Backbone bond lengths (Angstrom), bond angles and torsions (degrees), N, CA, C in turn:
res aa  C-N    CA-C-N  psi(-1)  N-CA   C-N-CA  omega(-1)  CA-C   N-CA-C  phi
1 X - - - 1.469 - - 1.526 110.77 -
2 X 1.344 116.05 -51.72 1.465 119.94 -177.86 1.525 111.75 -68.97
3 X 1.344 116.59 -44.35 1.467 120.59 -177.59 1.525 110.76 -62.86
4 X 1.327 116.57 -45.96 1.460 120.29 179.20 1.519 111.90 -65.41
5 X 1.337 116.87 -41.62 1.458 120.85 -179.77 1.512 113.11 -64.33
6 X 1.334 116.62 -45.73 1.472 121.00 178.98 1.526 110.59 -61.71
7 X 1.337 115.94 -43.73 1.464 120.54 179.49 1.526 111.16 -61.11
8 X 1.335 116.38 -43.24 1.458 120.68 -178.88 1.513 113.02 -64.07
9 X 1.320 117.19 -45.00 1.464 121.41 179.93 1.531 110.56 -62.93
10 X 1.325 116.90 -44.48 1.469 121.12 -179.40 1.523 111.73 -57.97
11 X 1.325 116.46 -52.38 1.461 119.48 -174.49 1.522 111.95 -70.60
12 X 1.326 118.52 -39.62 1.469 120.27 -176.69 1.516 112.38 -67.66
13 X 1.321 117.66 -39.95 1.461 119.94 -177.51 1.531 112.02 -78.21
14 X 1.331 116.94 -36.88 1.474 120.25 -179.43 1.528 110.83 -67.14
15 X 1.330 116.88 -39.84 1.465 121.11 -173.08 1.530 113.39 -100.63
16 X 1.326 117.84 12.43 1.458 120.59 -176.41 1.536 113.51 -57.32
17 X 1.353 120.34 -42.47 1.469 119.40 179.82 1.530 113.29 -58.04
18 X 1.338 117.61 -40.14 1.469 120.33 178.20 1.526 110.58 -64.02
19 X 1.322 116.18 -37.56 1.455 120.04 179.44 1.530 110.58 -66.17
20 X 1.326 117.04 -38.30 1.464 120.87 177.76 1.526 110.99 -63.03
21 X 1.326 116.98 -45.10 1.470 121.47 177.98 1.518 110.10 -59.48
22 X 1.332 116.83 -44.51 1.465 121.59 179.70 1.522 111.44 -60.78
23 X 1.333 117.05 -46.11 1.464 121.37 -179.77 1.523 111.27 -61.53
24 X 1.329 117.48 -42.11 1.469 120.94 -178.59 1.526 111.96 -70.35
25 X 1.316 117.03 -32.04 1.467 120.00 174.88 1.530 111.04 -67.36
26 X 1.332 116.38 -31.25 1.464 120.84 -177.62 1.527 113.28 -88.71
27 X 1.332 117.93 -13.13 1.468 121.00 -174.73 1.533 110.68 -68.69
28 X 1.341 117.64 147.77 1.465 120.66 -177.07 1.525 114.30 -63.12
29 X 1.363 118.51 -27.72 1.466 120.05 -178.85 1.524 113.10 -82.18
30 X 1.327 117.73 -7.37 1.454 120.29 178.69 1.516 113.01 94.58
31 X 1.316 116.24 162.20 1.468 122.70 -172.13 1.531 112.73 -60.93
32 X 1.325 117.86 -49.43 1.470 120.33 -175.28 1.523 112.36 -67.02
33 X 1.332 116.79 -46.30 1.469 120.25 -179.16 1.524 111.77 -66.81
34 X 1.332 116.69 -26.48 1.471 120.22 178.81 1.519 112.41 -79.25
35 X 1.348 116.53 -5.59 1.464 119.28 176.72 1.511 114.76 131.18
36 X 1.350 117.15 -14.64 1.465 119.65 -178.93 1.520 111.37 57.62
37 X 1.328 115.30 -129.26 1.465 119.74 178.99 1.536 112.20 -97.98
38 X 1.344 116.47 8.98 1.466 120.03 178.78 1.534 110.51 -80.67
39 X 1.316 116.56 149.20 1.460 121.01 175.57 1.514 113.10 51.81
40 X 1.308 115.05 50.66 1.470 120.81 -172.00 1.531 112.92 -66.03
41 X 1.342 116.16 -18.26 1.470 120.00 178.59 1.532 112.22 -103.86
42 X 1.342 117.37 16.44 1.461 120.87 176.48 1.528 109.31 -60.99
43 X 1.327 116.42 129.58 1.465 120.55 179.59 1.511 114.72 92.36
44 X 1.333 116.99 -0.64 1.471 119.14 -176.55 1.539 113.41 -64.76
45 X 1.356 120.63 -30.25 1.475 118.20 177.37 1.531 112.75 -59.75
46 X 1.329 115.91 -38.52 1.464 119.96 179.07 1.529 111.06 -62.04
47 X 1.331 115.94 -42.23 1.465 121.00 178.70 1.527 110.60 -67.12
48 X 1.317 116.73 -42.37 1.471 120.80 -178.28 1.524 111.40 -61.02
49 X 1.343 116.45 -38.36 1.462 120.35 -179.13 1.532 111.73 -75.22
50 X 1.329 116.77 -41.29 1.461 120.36 -174.04 1.510 115.56 -86.01
51 X 1.334 117.51 -17.93 1.457 121.10 -171.33 1.527 114.06 -62.93
52 X 1.340 117.79 -49.53 1.468 120.92 -175.67 1.536 111.75 -62.45
53 X 1.354 118.84 -55.05 1.471 118.28 -179.09 1.522 113.22 -64.30
54 X 1.337 117.71 -32.19 1.452 121.38 179.56 1.528 111.02 -63.80
55 X 1.332 116.63 -52.76 1.469 120.74 -178.93 1.518 111.42 -67.23
56 X 1.329 116.78 -38.05 1.462 120.71 178.87 1.531 110.71 -62.88
57 X 1.341 116.68 -43.43 1.469 120.95 179.64 1.523 110.62 -62.15
58 X 1.340 116.30 -40.03 1.470 119.09 179.79 1.520 111.08 -62.18
59 X 1.340 116.86 -51.75 1.461 119.09 -173.31 1.532 112.95 -72.54
60 X 1.330 118.10 -30.20 1.468 119.92 174.65 1.527 108.94 -61.68
61 X 1.337 115.76 -46.82 1.465 120.46 -179.94 1.531 110.41 -66.39
62 X 1.337 116.67 -46.33 1.469 122.02 -177.66 1.520 111.85 -58.37
63 X 1.319 116.87 -50.36 1.468 120.30 -176.46 1.528 112.01 -68.65
64 X 1.347 116.82 -39.19 1.463 119.55 -178.87 1.524 112.05 -69.94
65 X 1.336 116.75 -42.51 1.470 119.74 178.00 1.527 109.96 -65.23
66 X 1.336 116.35 -40.33 1.469 120.78 179.44 1.520 111.10 -61.86
67 X 1.340 117.32 -37.06 1.472 121.04 -179.58 1.532 112.03 -72.77
68 X 1.344 116.56 -25.42 1.467 120.14 -179.11 1.525 112.61 -84.13
69 X 1.336 116.51 -25.45 1.466 120.67 -177.60 1.525 110.67 -93.33
70 X 1.353 117.93 154.87 1.469 120.91 179.79 1.523 111.37 -66.52
71 X 1.321 116.42 131.49 1.462 121.35 175.66 1.519 108.92 -160.31
72 X 1.292 116.20 162.97 1.471 121.17 176.54 1.511 112.61 86.26
73 X 1.327 117.41 -65.68 1.459 120.29 -175.69 1.527 111.59 -65.85
74 X 1.337 117.67 -37.26 1.459 121.66 176.09 1.523 107.36 -112.77
75 X 1.313 116.62 100.22 1.458 120.81 -171.46 1.525 112.53 -60.89
76 X 1.332 117.35 -30.75 1.453 119.52 -177.38 1.540 112.14 -69.54
77 X 1.335 117.25 -18.47 1.465 121.11 178.13 1.528 112.98 -86.80
78 X 1.327 116.37 -17.11 1.467 119.85 -175.28 1.526 113.89 -58.57
79 X 1.356 119.83 -47.00 1.466 118.58 179.18 1.529 112.67 -59.16
80 X 1.344 116.47 -41.16 1.468 119.95 179.46 1.524 110.88 -64.62
81 X 1.327 116.53 -38.81 1.468 121.00 177.87 1.524 110.83 -62.24
82 X 1.337 116.19 -45.60 1.464 120.55 -179.79 1.529 111.06 -65.69
83 X 1.336 116.88 -36.26 1.467 120.74 178.77 1.525 111.53 -65.04
84 X 1.338 116.01 -47.17 1.467 120.66 -179.18 1.532 110.14 -64.46
85 X 1.334 116.46 -44.76 1.468 120.80 -178.73 1.523 111.36 -63.14
86 X 1.338 116.24 -43.39 1.463 120.21 -179.61 1.529 111.22 -67.62
87 X 1.324 117.19 -39.76 1.468 121.06 -179.78 1.521 111.10 -63.49
88 X 1.334 117.23 -46.86 1.465 120.91 178.26 1.529 110.83 -64.67
89 X 1.326 116.20 -36.76 1.464 120.54 176.69 1.519 111.52 -60.60
90 X 1.338 116.88 -40.93 1.462 120.72 179.76 1.526 111.81 -68.34
91 X 1.335 117.11 -40.00 1.473 120.36 179.38 1.528 110.34 -59.58
92 X 1.332 116.70 -43.19 1.466 121.39 179.67 1.536 110.84 -70.18
93 X 1.334 116.41 -47.41 1.469 120.61 -177.04 1.523 111.90 -62.93
94 X 1.336 117.83 -32.14 1.467 121.02 -177.99 1.519 112.56 -66.84
95 X 1.324 117.35 -20.51 1.465 120.04 175.44 1.529 110.66 -63.16
96 X 1.329 115.92 -28.31 1.467 121.37 177.12 1.524 110.46 -96.73
97 X 1.328 115.83 -37.91 1.465 121.12 -173.17 1.523 113.13 -68.22
98 X 1.331 117.78 -41.02 1.464 120.15 -171.11 1.530 113.11 -63.40
99 X 1.344 120.84 -49.56 1.475 118.25 177.19 1.527 112.98 -57.63
100 X 1.331 115.79 -40.87 1.463 120.28 177.63 1.524 111.15 -63.31
101 X 1.341 116.36 -40.61 1.469 122.16 -178.34 1.535 111.24 -68.66
102 X 1.333 117.06 -40.38 1.468 120.78 179.49 1.528 110.35 -60.15
103 X 1.328 116.29 -50.18 1.469 120.78 -179.33 1.527 110.26 -64.65
104 X 1.321 116.39 -43.35 1.470 120.96 -178.75 1.523 111.60 -60.81
105 X 1.342 117.13 -48.24 1.466 119.47 -175.78 1.526 111.86 -68.72
106 X 1.321 116.92 -35.44 1.464 118.97 177.54 1.526 110.95 -68.11
107 X 1.335 116.23 -33.84 1.468 119.79 176.04 1.523 110.98 -70.59
108 X 1.345 116.42 -34.95 1.461 120.20 -178.51 1.529 112.47 -65.10
109 X 1.335 117.27 -32.35 1.473 119.57 179.62 1.525 112.00 -97.29
110 X 1.334 117.11 1.49 1.467 122.23 174.85 1.522 108.40 -134.77
111 X 1.354 116.96 66.47 1.468 120.17 -173.07 1.520 114.87 -61.08
112 X 1.354 117.77 -16.28 1.464 120.06 179.56 1.531 112.27 -80.58
113 X 1.365 116.99 -14.09 1.465 121.23 179.81 1.521 110.36 -99.01
114 X 1.313 117.04 140.76 1.462 121.09 179.86 1.526 110.29 -78.01
115 X 1.331 115.38 159.30 1.468 121.07 178.97 1.525 110.60 -60.27
116 X 1.336 116.70 -42.77 1.466 120.79 -179.37 1.527 111.39 -64.00
117 X 1.318 116.22 -39.62 1.465 120.27 179.15 1.523 111.17 -64.97
118 X 1.316 117.28 -40.93 1.467 121.39 179.01 1.523 110.56 -67.07
119 X 1.335 116.84 -39.70 1.463 120.88 177.29 1.527 110.85 -61.69
120 X 1.328 116.90 -48.31 1.468 120.36 -178.22 1.532 111.00 -66.95
121 X 1.336 117.25 -36.76 1.465 121.68 178.22 1.528 110.57 -64.25
122 X 1.319 116.81 -42.85 1.469 121.28 179.60 1.522 110.94 -64.49
123 X 1.332 116.31 -44.83 1.466 120.33 -179.57 1.531 111.30 -65.96
124 X 1.323 116.97 -38.54 1.462 121.11 -178.11 1.532 111.43 -67.55
125 X 1.347 116.34 -44.21 1.462 120.37 -174.61 1.530 114.25 -89.27
126 X 1.327 117.94 -27.41 1.466 119.72 -174.63 1.526 113.74 -124.45
127 X 1.326 116.86 -10.33 1.455 119.53 -177.88 1.524 112.07 73.90
128 X 1.328 115.89 -170.47 1.468 120.65 -179.21 1.521 111.16 -61.74
129 X 1.348 116.57 -34.37 1.468 118.89 -179.58 1.526 112.09 -62.29
130 X 1.354 116.32 -23.84 1.459 119.53 176.31 1.514 112.18 -65.36
131 X 1.335 116.19 -32.68 1.469 120.38 177.89 1.524 111.37 -72.27
132 X 1.329 116.51 -20.08 1.469 120.28 179.93 1.522 112.09 -104.65
133 X 1.347 116.33 12.12 1.453 118.07 174.05 1.531 108.60 -66.36
134 X 1.278 116.42 127.57 1.459 119.78 -177.44 1.515 112.82 96.12
135 X 1.357 117.44 5.68 1.474 118.66 178.58 1.523 110.44 -60.56
136 X 1.344 116.56 -48.94 1.472 119.92 -179.10 1.524 111.12 -62.11
137 X 1.340 116.37 -42.80 1.467 119.01 -178.63 1.527 111.07 -68.05
138 X 1.336 116.96 -32.96 1.470 120.07 177.75 1.522 110.55 -68.35
139 X 1.342 116.00 -44.71 1.469 119.86 177.71 1.527 110.14 -62.78
140 X 1.346 116.77 -41.46 1.468 120.81 179.24 1.527 112.13 -67.25
141 X 1.330 117.61 -20.83 1.462 120.93 172.90 1.515 110.96 -84.59
142 X 1.337 116.71 -44.34 1.459 121.27 -172.97 1.528 113.33 -71.45
143 X 1.342 117.28 -36.51 1.467 118.64 -177.99 1.532 111.13 -65.42
144 X 1.356 119.88 -50.91 1.477 118.02 175.61 1.531 112.56 -58.88
145 X 1.346 115.27 -37.73 1.470 119.07 178.41 1.527 110.32 -60.18
146 X 1.326 116.55 -47.72 1.466 120.73 -179.21 1.521 112.33 -68.78
147 X 1.343 116.60 -32.87 1.469 120.35 177.99 1.528 111.20 -63.04
148 X 1.336 115.56 -28.02 1.473 120.21 177.06 1.527 110.15 -89.53
149 X 1.353 116.89 -49.94 1.468 120.83 -170.44 1.525 114.22 -65.91
150 X 1.332 117.13 -53.02 1.465 118.49 -169.81 1.527 114.46 -72.25
151 X 1.352 120.35 -43.23 1.471 118.21 173.75 1.534 111.99 -60.97
152 X 1.350 116.38 -37.76 1.466 119.74 178.86 1.518 110.45 -66.70
153 X 1.343 117.42 -42.70 1.474 122.30 177.85 1.525 110.83 -60.38
154 X 1.327 116.98 -48.54 1.468 121.31 -179.05 1.525 110.85 -64.88
155 X 1.346 117.10 -40.06 1.463 120.97 -179.28 1.523 111.40 -66.28
156 X 1.347 116.00 -41.96 1.470 119.71 178.72 1.522 111.27 -65.02
157 X 1.346 116.93 -38.61 1.470 120.04 176.56 1.527 111.01 -64.02
158 X 1.343 116.43 -43.68 1.474 120.46 179.29 1.526 111.02 -62.20
159 X 1.347 116.21 -42.19 1.462 120.76 179.87 1.519 110.94 -64.13
160 X 1.327 116.80 -45.01 1.463 121.80 179.76 1.534 110.40 -65.01
161 X 1.324 116.45 -41.37 1.467 121.07 178.11 1.529 110.54 -61.63
162 X 1.315 116.37 -43.25 1.469 121.51 -179.21 1.527 111.16 -64.77
163 X 1.333 116.48 -40.87 1.459 120.21 -177.30 1.529 112.33 -69.63
164 X 1.339 117.51 -34.01 1.462 119.22 -177.86 1.534 112.97 -98.69
165 X 1.318 117.04 -7.46 1.459 120.90 173.94 1.518 115.49 83.37
166 X 1.331 118.48 9.08 1.467 120.91 175.24 1.523 109.45 -155.21
167 X 1.312 115.91 166.28 1.461 121.16 -177.06 1.528 110.72 -61.19
168 X 1.323 116.34 142.78 1.473 120.53 -177.64 1.525 111.13 -63.57
169 X 1.338 114.95 148.47 1.460 120.87 173.35 1.527 108.91 -77.23
170 X 1.337 116.50 169.31 1.466 119.91 -177.93 1.533 111.84 -63.02
171 X 1.360 117.85 -35.58 1.459 119.59 -179.78 1.527 110.82 -70.02
172 X 1.349 116.61 -32.55 1.457 120.07 177.21 1.526 110.65 -70.03
173 X 1.327 116.25 -38.06 1.467 121.19 174.77 1.528 109.83 -61.92
174 X 1.331 116.30 -37.88 1.464 121.10 179.31 1.525 111.34 -65.17
175 X 1.332 117.61 -40.83 1.470 121.59 178.21 1.528 109.88 -62.78
176 X 1.326 116.21 -44.59 1.469 120.87 177.62 1.539 110.12 -61.34
177 X 1.321 115.58 -39.41 1.462 120.30 179.00 1.515 112.50 -66.02
178 X 1.324 117.36 -36.64 1.463 121.63 179.37 1.523 110.63 -64.68
179 X 1.326 116.16 -45.25 1.469 120.45 -179.72 1.525 110.65 -65.82
180 X 1.328 116.11 -46.63 1.466 120.93 -178.34 1.529 111.15 -63.90
181 X 1.335 116.63 -42.57 1.459 120.87 -179.52 1.516 112.85 -66.61
182 X 1.335 117.05 -42.50 1.462 120.97 -179.91 1.519 112.16 -63.04
183 X 1.332 116.10 -43.00 1.468 120.36 179.33 1.528 110.65 -64.72
184 X 1.338 116.25 -45.46 1.469 120.69 -179.99 1.527 111.15 -64.55
185 X 1.332 116.68 -34.25 1.469 120.74 -179.08 1.523 111.63 -63.58
186 X 1.322 116.44 -42.82 1.469 120.53 -177.97 1.524 110.97 -63.86
187 X 1.324 117.65 -48.38 1.463 120.27 -173.55 1.529 112.78 -72.23
188 X 1.331 118.15 -18.69 1.475 120.01 -179.23 1.527 113.13 -106.58
189 X 1.331 118.04 9.32 1.466 120.96 -178.51 1.533 113.42 -58.68
190 X 1.345 121.03 -43.37 1.473 119.27 178.36 1.529 112.83 -56.21
191 X 1.332 117.65 -37.62 1.460 120.74 178.29 1.521 110.68 -68.79
192 X 1.327 116.78 -32.55 1.463 120.96 177.83 1.528 110.58 -69.68
193 X 1.341 116.87 -39.64 1.462 120.84 177.93 1.534 109.76 -62.89
194 X 1.346 116.14 -44.29 1.472 120.45 178.95 1.525 110.86 -60.91
195 X 1.331 116.53 -42.14 1.470 121.06 179.21 1.525 110.80 -62.40
196 X 1.322 117.47 -42.34 1.461 121.71 179.26 1.521 111.10 -62.90
197 X 1.349 116.95 -45.06 1.471 120.61 -179.79 1.530 111.19 -62.31
198 X 1.328 116.89 -38.76 1.465 121.41 -179.93 1.530 110.67 -66.36
199 X 1.328 116.43 -43.97 1.459 120.45 -178.65 1.534 112.39 -68.44
200 X 1.333 116.76 -31.41 1.468 120.68 -177.08 1.523 113.11 -91.86
201 X 1.329 117.65 -9.30 1.463 121.08 -176.68 1.527 111.23 -63.95
202 X 1.328 116.33 146.09 1.455 121.12 177.00 1.521 109.93 -70.16
203 X 1.325 116.33 144.55 1.469 121.02 179.48 1.527 110.00 -55.84
204 X 1.331 115.79 132.10 1.463 120.97 179.64 1.508 114.66 91.31
205 X 1.346 117.28 -10.91 1.462 119.98 179.17 1.529 110.53 -78.40
206 X 1.314 115.60 171.06 1.470 121.15 -176.15 1.519 112.00 -59.86
207 X 1.322 116.35 -45.78 1.470 120.25 -178.18 1.523 112.76 -70.66
208 X 1.339 116.90 -21.19 1.467 120.08 -178.67 1.524 112.30 -66.10
209 X 1.347 116.66 -15.66 1.467 120.45 178.63 1.524 111.82 -67.32
210 X 1.329 116.57 -21.04 1.464 120.36 177.47 1.509 114.71 88.30
211 X 1.329 117.44 8.62 1.470 120.78 -179.84 1.529 109.85 -78.60
212 X 1.328 115.63 115.02 1.463 121.15 -175.71 1.523 111.31 -66.58
213 X 1.335 117.80 -42.36 1.469 121.19 -178.94 1.526 110.95 -64.00
214 X 1.337 116.73 -38.38 1.472 120.71 177.07 1.525 110.33 -63.03
215 X 1.326 116.13 -43.85 1.468 120.55 179.69 1.520 110.84 -64.01
216 X 1.327 116.62 -44.71 1.467 120.62 179.78 1.531 110.96 -63.78
217 X 1.341 115.87 -41.47 1.462 120.02 179.12 1.516 112.01 -63.29
218 X 1.330 116.84 -41.22 1.456 120.72 178.62 1.522 112.31 -64.18
219 X 1.325 115.98 -41.16 1.474 120.60 178.42 1.529 110.34 -64.94
220 X 1.325 116.53 -42.79 1.472 121.31 -178.96 1.534 110.78 -63.00
221 X 1.343 116.82 -42.62 1.468 120.63 -177.52 1.528 112.04 -68.68
222 X 1.323 116.91 -37.13 1.466 119.76 -175.11 1.533 114.29 -91.60
223 X 1.336 116.68 -31.37 1.478 119.09 -174.09 1.526 114.46 -127.37
224 X 1.326 116.63 -9.81 1.455 119.45 177.68 1.521 113.15 70.66
225 X 1.328 115.31 -155.88 1.467 121.79 -176.29 1.522 112.07 -62.86
226 X 1.337 116.63 -36.98 1.471 119.62 -179.32 1.520 110.95 -63.84
227 X 1.338 117.03 -33.48 1.462 120.50 177.73 1.517 112.05 -69.01
228 X 1.330 116.73 -39.27 1.466 120.88 179.09 1.523 112.16 -65.68
229 X 1.339 116.25 -27.88 1.471 119.86 -179.80 1.533 112.05 -109.85
230 X 1.334 115.91 25.26 1.473 120.10 176.47 1.526 109.70 -60.82
231 X 1.313 116.19 133.07 1.459 120.64 177.83 1.515 114.61 77.40
232 X 1.348 117.16 14.21 1.470 119.22 -175.27 1.532 111.66 -64.75
233 X 1.334 117.56 -35.94 1.474 119.71 -177.11 1.534 111.67 -68.72
234 X 1.359 118.87 -52.98 1.470 116.44 176.71 1.523 113.15 -64.34
235 X 1.353 117.60 -31.16 1.469 119.98 177.26 1.522 110.59 -65.52
236 X 1.336 116.91 -45.66 1.463 120.31 179.55 1.529 110.52 -65.00
237 X 1.339 116.30 -42.32 1.466 120.19 179.74 1.521 110.78 -63.53
238 X 1.338 115.87 -45.96 1.464 120.00 -178.29 1.524 111.32 -64.10
239 X 1.337 116.72 -42.52 1.460 118.73 -176.00 1.528 111.56 -77.78
240 X 1.324 117.79 -30.50 1.472 119.69 174.08 1.528 109.85 -64.25
241 X 1.336 115.74 -50.22 1.468 119.78 176.21 1.521 110.16 -64.33
242 X 1.354 114.84 -38.41 1.456 119.75 179.31 1.512 111.84 -64.07
243 X 1.343 116.45 -41.49 1.459 120.29 177.48 1.520 111.28 -62.13
244 X 1.345 116.04 -39.44 1.464 121.10 178.46 1.536 110.18 -63.04
245 X 1.335 115.97 -50.12 1.468 120.52 -177.55 1.529 111.22 -71.75
246 X 1.339 116.30 -47.52 1.462 122.29 -173.77 1.522 112.18 -63.75
247 X 1.341 116.46 -55.61 1.463 119.62 -176.20 1.526 111.75 -75.07
248 X 1.342 116.63 -32.10 1.460 119.41 176.18 1.523 111.78 -68.53
249 X 1.330 116.23 -44.22 1.475 120.84 178.12 1.519 110.64 -64.33
250 X 1.342 115.80 -40.41 1.467 120.25 179.11 1.533 110.51 -59.82
251 X 1.336 116.27 -49.09 1.473 120.14 -178.70 1.528 110.78 -62.57
252 X 1.346 116.90 -43.99 1.464 120.78 -177.39 1.529 110.81 -66.19
253 X 1.342 117.13 -45.73 1.455 120.55 -179.60 1.530 110.25 -64.59
254 X 1.320 116.40 -39.92 1.471 121.08 179.60 1.532 111.07 -63.40
255 X 1.350 115.40 -41.27 1.467 119.92 178.12 1.526 110.98 -63.64
256 X 1.329 116.16 -41.81 1.467 120.15 -178.78 1.522 111.86 -66.55
257 X 1.346 115.90 -37.39 1.469 120.30 -177.32 1.522 112.93 -78.69
258 X 1.350 115.76 -32.72 1.478 119.56 -177.18 1.519 111.53 -95.63
């Protein structure tokens, strides 16, 4: 709980400006109209509040599911174990992450509006379900991301441990996390763009229905391949650095506590 929470807060607050740039590049009105480089910390209160419980929920689920499933003794089962554990972790964490993400992204493209005002506006016009708009698209983004990131992270740590003859240090785990996160970020960018469009869509619009395929199809027809990979560079940079900070901090904090 503590290790995951500390890791989540560190990475989300340090890399928030990159996340804002990514969101504005992916927004339907375009980067400049969404705010450009102005108000780069718009929406940060939402992230600050949701970050600790979100990351803690993920790692509690991940570690417990991993301990219940077969791993270690049969090496060929380890990737499947990590995939299942990470996927279930994302499903649970998204219950906390999605409301925070909806408010954060709407604040990022409306820097003149406060986080509290956006929260109250969403609740007034859409109710609680408005805060969970994009839950399915977020889960559909996070599960493929985790299916790539966590088995790759664990495999790289095992390989490094085997080559040096002892368990990896926290900084080595962080390097493995940076590589795994960056690779996973690139291949899942179209799903991230679809999730952003769904969360930012006006109530009653086509994308507001939450259908990921509809969102992807609309982006492809209007903007092509470049639209599907909008914001890929800041997303890859943020998640590579995020993987380094997040997984490295998690390992270090866990070692200190245990």
